N, C-alpha and C positions, 0 to 999 in steps of 0.2 A: 157750975159756972162754965160758960162757953169758952172754947179755945179760939181766941181772936188773933193768934200769931199769924204773920204773913206766910210762914212755912212751918211744917211740923218740927223742924230742927232749929228754929230761930228763937233764942232767948229774947225777952223783951224787958223794958223797964230801966235800962241803964246803958251808958255809952259802951261799957265793956261788953254787954250783951249784943250791942249793935255790931261791934267788931267781930265777935264770935259768929254772929249770923252771916257776916260778910264772907266767911270761909265756905259756906254751903257744905259743911263737913261730910255728910253722907254722899253727896254727889261728887265731891272732890275725891273721896276715897274710891268711889266707883270708877271714875275716869283715870285716876292714877293707877288703878289695878291693871289697866290695859298695858302699861309699860312693862311690868314684870311678866305678864302673860306673853307678850311679844318676845321679851328677852329669854324666857324659859324655853321657847321653841328652838333656840340655837343648840347645837350639839354640845358646846362648851360654854359655860357661863362665867363672865368676868364680873364679880360682885362689885368691884370698885367702879367700873363703868356703869353698872346698873344703878349704883347709889347716886352717882353724879347726874344720870339721866332723870332719876326720880326727883332729885332736889330741884333740878331745872324746871320740870313740869309742875312741881308743887308750888314753886314761887311764881312762875309765869301764869299758869292756869289757875291754880288754887287761890292765889292772892291777887295778882295783877289783873287778870281778866275779870274777876268778880268785882274788884274795886271800880273798874271802868264801866262795868255793866250797871252798877248801882248809881254812879254819877250820871249816867245817861238817862235812865227813866225811873230811878228810885223804886224798884220792884219790892224791896224789903222795907221801905219807908224808914230807913235809919236816919238818925240825927247827925251823922258824920258830915262835916262841911264838904262842899265841893272841892275846896282847895286840898283838904286832907285826902280825899278820895283820888284826886288827880295825882297827888304826890305819891301815895301808896301804889297806885296803878302803874305809873311810869317808872317809879323806883324799882318795883318788882320786875318789870320787863327788862330793865337795865341789868339787874342782878342775874336774871336768867340768861341774858346775852353774855354777860361776863363769864358765866359758867361754860357757855358754849365756846367762848374764845379759848378758855383753858382746854376744853375738849378737843379743839382743833389741833392743838399741839400733842395731846395724849393719844387721840384716836385717829383723826383724819381732818384735813382742812374742810372736807365736805360737811362737817358738823355745823359750820356756820350757815350753810345753805338751809339745812334742816331747821336751824334756830330761827332764821329770818322767816321761813315759811310758817313756823309755829307762831311767831309773834304776829304775823299778818293774819293768820286764822283767828287767833285769840282776840286781837284788837277789833278785827272786822265783825266778829260775832257780838262782842260786848257793845260796840258802837252801832250795832243794828244795820250794818251794810246789807242790802237786800238779799243776795243769794246766801251769804254766810250766816244770816240770821234765820234762814229757813229751816225746815225739818231736815232736809238732805244735808244742808250745810252744817247743821249741828252734828248729825251722825258722822260725817266725814272728819270734821275738825276735832270733835271731842271723843270719838270712838275709834275710827280707823287710824287716824294720824298717830296718836300715842302708841298704839300697838306696832305700827310699822317702824316708828323711831326706836322703840324698845328692841326690836329684832335687829334692825340695821346697825345700831350702836355696837352690837355684839359681833356681827358677821360682815358688815359693810356690803351686804347684798340684800336683794329682795327677791324672794322665790314665789312661785305660784301658790304653794300651800299657805304661805304667810299672807298673801293677798286674800285668799279665801277666809283666813282667820280675821283679817282686817274687816272683811265684809260682815262677819259675825259680830264684831265689835260695833260696827256701824248700825246693824239691825237692832242690837241690844240697846244702843243709845236711842234709836228711834222709838223703841218700846218705852224707854224711860220718859221721853218727851210726850208720847201719847198718853201716859198716865199722869204726868205732872201738870200738863196744860189744863185739864179740867179741874184738877185739885186746886191749882193756883186761882182759877177763876172763882170757884166756890169760896175759897178762903178770903179773897181780897175784894170780891165784887158783890157778895150776897149778904143778906141779913140773917137773923135768927129764924125767921119764919119759913125758910126754905124746907119744903117737905116733898117727897115723892111717894105716890100711892100706887102699888103694883097690883091692886085687886084684892090682896089679902092683908097687907100690912103697910104702914107708912114708914118711910125712912126720913129721919131728921138730918140736919146739916152734918152733925158728927158722924153719923152712919154713912152718909154719902162720901165724906172725906176718906173714911176707912177703906172704901172699895178701891180707891186709887193709892192711898198712902201705905196701906199694909203691903201690897205687892212691891211698892218702891223700896220699902225697908228690906223685904226679903231678897229682892234682886240685888240691892247694894251688898248685902253680906254674902250672897251667892257668888258675885263677881270677885269680892275680896278673898273668899275661901278658895275659889278656883285659882287665883293668882298664887296664894300661899301653897296650895297643893302642887302646882307646877314647879314652883321654886324648890320645894322639898325633894323633887326628883333629881336635883343637882347637888344635894348635900351628901 
C-alpha cells in the first residue's frame, strides 16, 4: 500500500493525528537542538536558563509557528479549523512572550528584544512574508537565530566563533530545505505512476522519497546527538 501521508512523520486518519502532525516533530527537534548547541559553547552552562530558553522556542517555534503555517496554506491538509489554528498559534506566541518577560527579570531586559525578534521571524515565515519565507530566511530564522540565542542567554555576548557556528546552523538548515522541498513536492503533488529510469533500473515513488527522506532522518538525529554530546561536556 502506498504511503500517501503529506510528510513522513505525519499520522493520518484522526484529529489527534492532525495535531501530532502539526508539531513537525523531527524538524522541531532538529531546530530546537541549535539552542543547546549554542548554549554549550559557553564556558559555563546555566541549566535553568537553558531550560527556559528551550521551552520558549518549543512553544513559539514548535507549536505557534507551525499552527500559523498550517492556517496559511494547509501544507499538511489537516482538518483542524482555522479558528483553532489561530488560537493555538497566537496562544503559543503569547506563552513564549510570557516566558521572555520572566527571563527579562532573571537574565536581562534584552531578553525581550530577542523574543520580539524571534516572534517576528517565526510569524513572518509562517505567514509567508517574501524574504522570511525564502531559503535564506529559513536558514537564518530556524538555524542561526536559535543557536545565537542559546549562546547569548548564557553569556549575554556574541563572539566571532559563535557567529561562525551560527553560519553552520544556517547552512545545515539550508541542506534540510534542499532535501525536504522535492520530497514534499513528490508526496503532495504526484500520483502513484511516478517513476524515474536511470538506464539500468527504475525508481518508483517510494524509492524517490527515500533519496531525500532518509538523509533528513539521519541529519535530524545527527543534530540531536551533537547537541547531547556538547551538553555532556558540561556535566
